[in-house]
C-alpha positions in Angstrom: -13.8 6.4 6.3 -14.2 4.3 3.0 -10.7 3.8 1.2 -11.2 3.0 -2.2 -9.7 -0.1 -4.1 -6.6 -0.1 -1.8 -8.8 -1.0 1.1 -9.2 -4.3 -0.6 -5.8 -4.7 -2.1 -3.5 -3.8 0.6 -3.6 -7.1 2.5 -3.3 -8.9 -0.6 -0.9 -6.8 -2.4 1.2 -6.0 0.7 1.3 -9.5 1.9 1.5 -11.5 -1.2 3.3 -9.4 -3.9 6.2 -10.9 -5.3 8.7 -9.3 -3.0 6.6 -8.7 0.0 8.2 -5.5 0.7 5.6 -3.9 3.1 5.4 -7.2 5.0 8.9 -8.0 5.1 9.4 -4.2 6.3 6.8 -4.4 9.1 8.2 -7.7 10.2 12.1 -6.7 10.0 12.2 -3.3 11.5 9.1 -3.3 13.9 7.5 -0.8 12.1 3.9 -2.4 11.9 2.0 0.6 10.5 1.8 1.6 6.7 -0.3 4.5 5.1 -1.9 4.8 1.9 -0.1 6.8 -0.7 -2.9 7.1 -3.0 -4.3 10.6 -4.2 -7.3 11.6 -1.8 -6.7 8.4 0.6 -5.6 9.1 4.3 -5.9 5.5 5.8 -3.4 3.8 7.9 -3.1 -0.2 8.2 -1.7 -1.8 11.4 -0.1 -5.2 10.5 -0.6 -6.3 14.2 -4.3 -6.0 14.4 -5.2 -6.3 10.7 -7.0 -3.1 11.1 -7.3 0.0 9.2 -7.5 3.2 10.8 -7.2 7.1 10.6 -4.1 8.4 11.7 -2.2 11.9 12.2 -2.2 14.2 9.4 1.4 14.1 7.9 3.6 16.5 6.2 3.3 16.6 2.3 3.7 15.0 0.0 0.8 12.8 1.1 0.3 10.9 -2.2 2.2 10.1 -5.5 1.2 12.5 -8.5 -2.2 11.9 -9.7 -0.8 11.7 -13.1 1.3 8.8 -12.0 -0.5 5.4 -12.6 -0.6 2.9 -9.8 1.1 0.5 -9.9 3.5 2.8 -11.4 5.5 4.2 -12.6 3.9 3.8 -16.2 6.0 1.6 -18.3 8.1 0.1 -15.6 5.4 -2.5 -14.2 5.0 -5.7 -16.1 1.8 -5.9 -18.0 1.1 -9.2 -16.2 2.0 -7.9 -12.6 -1.1 -9.4 -11.0 0.0 -12.9 -12.4 3.2 -12.6 -10.5 1.5 -12.1 -7.1 2.2 -15.0 -4.8 -0.8 -17.3 -4.1 
């Protein structure tokens, strides 16, 4: 399994985004596993171990529409979104 760009970005984006939504959700709810929502990617990430893994097949939808950019939706993400990431 070789997830594309999100493999490198998930820990950074999920843990250091301005709202840190995924990390806060994992810590606050006891839901430690997240899954890619990128088209063609089927990996899972476990916050407890910091490891990626293949999980079960899930019911559709399994990704955002191919026509929707990431980050998205188009026109609603600030042009400087990368500069807004926490360091």
